[in-house]
C-alpha positions as CSV (number, residue, x, y, z in Angstrom):
1,M,86.2,93.0,114.7
2,E,89.6,93.9,116.2
3,F,91.1,91.0,114.4
4,L,90.0,92.3,111.0
5,Q,91.5,95.7,111.8
6,I,94.9,94.2,112.6
7,L,94.6,91.9,109.6
8,G,94.2,95.0,107.4
9,G,97.4,96.5,108.8
10,V,99.3,93.2,108.2
11,I,98.1,93.1,104.6
12,G,99.1,96.7,104.2
13,L,102.6,95.9,105.5
14,G,102.7,92.9,103.2
15,A,102.2,95.1,100.2
16,Y,105.1,97.3,101.2
17,A,107.3,94.2,102.0
18,V,107.1,93.2,98.3
19,L,108.3,96.6,97.2
20,I,111.0,96.7,99.9
21,V,112.4,93.3,98.7
22,A,112.3,94.5,95.1
23,L,114.2,97.7,96.0
24,F,117.0,95.6,97.5
25,K,117.2,93.2,94.6
26,S,117.2,95.7,91.7
27,N,118.4,99.2,90.8
28,T,115.0,100.4,89.8
29,E,114.6,104.0,91.0
30,Q,111.5,105.2,93.0
31,S,110.4,108.7,93.7
32,F,111.9,109.8,97.0
33,A,109.7,112.9,97.1
34,A,106.5,110.8,96.7
35,F,107.4,108.3,99.4
36,L,108.5,111.1,101.8
37,L,105.2,112.9,101.3
38,W,103.2,109.7,101.6
39,A,105.0,108.9,104.9
40,M,104.1,112.3,106.3
41,L,100.5,112.1,105.2
42,D,100.1,108.6,106.5
43,L,101.6,109.7,109.9
44,I,99.1,112.5,110.1
45,A,96.3,110.1,109.2
46,T,97.5,107.7,111.9
47,I,97.7,110.3,114.6
48,T,94.3,111.8,113.9
49,T,92.7,108.4,113.7
50,I,94.2,107.4,117.1
51,I,93.0,110.7,118.6
52,Q,89.5,109.9,117.3
53,D,89.7,106.3,118.7
54,G,89.3,104.8,115.2
55,N,90.9,102.0,113.3
56,Y,94.5,103.2,112.9
57,W,96.1,99.9,111.9
58,L,96.0,100.4,108.1
59,A,97.2,104.0,108.3
60,L,99.9,102.9,110.7
61,S,101.1,100.2,108.4
62,N,101.1,102.6,105.5
63,A,103.1,105.1,107.5
64,I,105.7,102.4,108.5
65,G,105.9,101.1,105.0
66,S,106.4,104.4,103.2
67,S,108.9,105.5,105.9
68,V,111.0,102.4,105.5
69,I,111.0,102.9,101.8
70,T,112.0,106.5,102.2
71,L,114.9,105.4,104.5
72,I,116.0,102.8,102.0
73,L,116.0,105.4,99.2
74,I,118.2,107.6,101.3
75,R,120.6,104.7,102.0
76,K,120.7,103.9,98.3
77,K,121.4,107.6,97.6
78,Q,118.3,107.9,95.3
79,V,117.3,111.2,96.8
80,S,115.9,113.7,94.4
81,W,112.8,115.9,94.1
82,S,112.0,115.0,90.5
């Protein structure tokens, strides 16, 4: 069962990896505010799930993925609240 939990986290990171690669290859703009808010919400979900001794792998992978995208958007100077 632990294997499936980790696999869920890996699949979650894989979905973000596709978007991360696309962000580097194109000039398509993404919503900085949306990814920042998702990063914060996913971090809260990860922490509360860890506290409750639950399956935190998917929430952790979402927190990492949205945080990385947020940092990429900052680096690309695509920071706006619209």
